[in-house]
C-alpha positions as CSV (number, residue, x, y, z in Angstrom):
1,X,28.8,14.6,-49.8
2,X,26.3,15.0,-47.0
3,X,22.6,14.3,-47.2
4,X,20.6,17.1,-45.6
5,X,17.4,16.2,-44.0
6,X,15.0,18.3,-42.0
7,X,15.2,17.5,-38.3
8,X,11.8,17.1,-36.6
9,X,12.4,16.7,-32.9
10,X,8.9,15.6,-32.1
11,X,8.4,13.4,-35.2
12,X,6.7,10.2,-34.1
13,X,6.7,11.2,-30.4
14,X,2.9,11.7,-30.2
15,X,2.2,8.5,-32.2
16,X,4.6,6.5,-30.2
17,X,3.1,7.8,-26.9
18,X,-0.4,6.8,-27.9
19,X,0.7,3.5,-29.4
20,X,2.4,2.5,-26.2
21,X,-0.4,3.9,-24.0
22,X,-3.2,2.1,-25.8
23,X,-1.5,-1.1,-27.0
24,X,-3.6,-4.1,-26.3
25,X,-1.8,-7.0,-24.6
26,X,-1.8,-10.4,-26.3
27,X,-2.3,-12.3,-23.1
28,X,-3.1,-11.7,-19.5
29,X,0.0,-11.2,-17.4
30,X,0.5,-14.5,-15.6
31,X,3.9,-15.3,-14.2
32,X,5.7,-16.4,-11.1
33,X,5.9,-13.2,-9.0
34,X,7.3,-12.3,-5.6
35,X,5.3,-10.0,-3.3
36,X,7.5,-7.1,-2.0
37,X,8.6,-7.6,1.6
38,X,10.0,-5.4,4.4
39,X,11.8,-6.9,7.3
40,X,12.2,-4.7,10.5
41,X,14.0,-5.5,13.7
42,X,13.5,-4.0,17.2
43,X,15.2,-5.1,20.4
44,X,12.2,-7.4,21.2
45,X,11.1,-8.7,17.8
46,X,11.2,-8.9,14.0
47,X,8.4,-7.7,11.8
48,X,7.9,-9.1,8.3
49,X,5.5,-7.0,6.2
50,X,4.4,-8.3,2.8
51,X,2.3,-6.6,0.1
52,X,-0.6,-8.8,-1.1
53,X,-3.0,-6.4,-2.7
54,X,-6.3,-7.6,-3.9
55,X,-5.9,-11.0,-2.2
56,X,-8.2,-12.7,0.3
57,X,-7.0,-14.5,3.4
58,X,-7.7,-17.9,1.7
59,X,-5.5,-17.0,-1.3
60,X,-2.2,-17.4,0.6
61,X,-0.7,-19.7,3.3
62,X,1.8,-19.0,6.0
63,X,3.7,-22.0,7.5
64,X,6.6,-22.5,9.9
65,X,8.7,-25.6,9.4
66,X,12.1,-26.3,11.1
67,X,12.9,-22.6,11.5
68,X,11.8,-21.6,8.0
69,X,8.8,-19.3,7.6
70,X,7.2,-19.7,4.2
71,X,4.6,-17.5,2.6
72,X,3.0,-19.0,-0.5
73,X,-0.2,-18.5,-2.6
74,X,-1.7,-17.5,-5.9
75,X,-3.2,-14.4,-7.2
76,X,-5.7,-15.1,-10.0
77,X,-5.7,-13.1,-13.2
78,X,-8.9,-11.1,-13.5
79,X,-11.0,-11.6,-16.6
80,X,-12.6,-8.5,-17.9
81,X,-16.4,-8.3,-18.0
82,X,-18.1,-9.2,-21.3
83,X,-17.7,-6.4,-23.8
84,X,-14.7,-5.0,-22.0
85,X,-11.1,-5.4,-23.1
86,X,-7.8,-4.5,-21.6
87,X,-5.7,-1.7,-23.1
88,X,-2.9,-2.3,-20.7
89,X,-2.3,-5.1,-18.1
90,X,0.7,-4.6,-15.8
91,X,-0.4,-6.3,-12.6
92,X,1.1,-9.8,-12.3
93,X,-0.8,-12.8,-11.4
94,X,0.2,-16.4,-10.7
95,X,1.8,-18.5,-7.9
96,X,4.4,-17.2,-5.5
97,X,6.6,-18.5,-2.6
98,X,8.8,-16.5,-0.2
99,X,10.8,-18.2,2.5
100,X,12.6,-16.7,5.5
101,X,15.1,-18.6,7.6
102,X,14.5,-17.4,11.1
103,X,17.3,-17.0,13.6
104,X,17.4,-19.7,16.3
105,X,16.9,-17.0,18.9
106,X,13.2,-16.4,18.1
107,X,10.3,-17.5,20.2
108,X,8.5,-19.6,17.5
109,X,5.4,-20.2,19.7
110,X,4.8,-16.4,19.9
111,X,4.7,-15.8,16.1
112,X,1.4,-13.9,15.1
113,X,0.1,-12.7,11.8
114,X,-2.5,-10.1,10.8
115,X,-3.8,-9.2,7.3
116,X,-5.5,-5.9,6.6
117,X,-5.8,-3.6,3.5
118,X,-3.6,-5.9,1.4
119,X,-0.7,-6.0,3.9
120,X,0.3,-9.1,5.8
121,X,2.3,-8.5,9.0
122,X,4.1,-11.3,10.7
123,X,5.3,-10.5,14.2
124,X,8.2,-12.7,15.3
125,X,9.2,-12.2,18.9
126,X,12.8,-12.8,20.0
127,X,13.5,-15.4,22.7
128,X,14.3,-14.0,26.1
129,X,17.9,-15.1,25.8
130,X,18.3,-13.1,22.6
131,X,17.1,-9.8,24.1
132,X,19.7,-7.3,25.3
133,X,20.2,-7.5,29.1
134,X,21.4,-4.7,31.3
135,X,24.2,-5.8,33.6
136,X,24.3,-4.3,37.1
137,X,27.7,-3.0,38.1
138,X,28.5,-3.2,41.8
139,X,31.0,-0.8,43.4
140,X,33.4,-2.3,45.9
């Protein structure tokens, strides 16, 4: 024998939506995180672009050691002002490290970095011997 029950397609949907939307986190979100990075290549150079939103220049370090470029730092968790509480906290905070093994064909002395609007850009020029060369063809 079958039990018949009335099907309510939206039963609980509204309550679940608001429960999820306004749920209070138990702790601030602190973890090891990895800033997203883009790596681009042109005929003359590489460009490493890292997202570091809300950070100041002193919050991260960029080092080159034996052909490995390392970006490390820490984003601190923000404490809400007195009388204010989080309803949702999704931004990660904590320490991070990203390492990039550079090809031997880069000009390490020419590496430059800029930081603006939460984006770190590291310009890594290729060494002259790594750049494409046009070969002249002579006609005999």
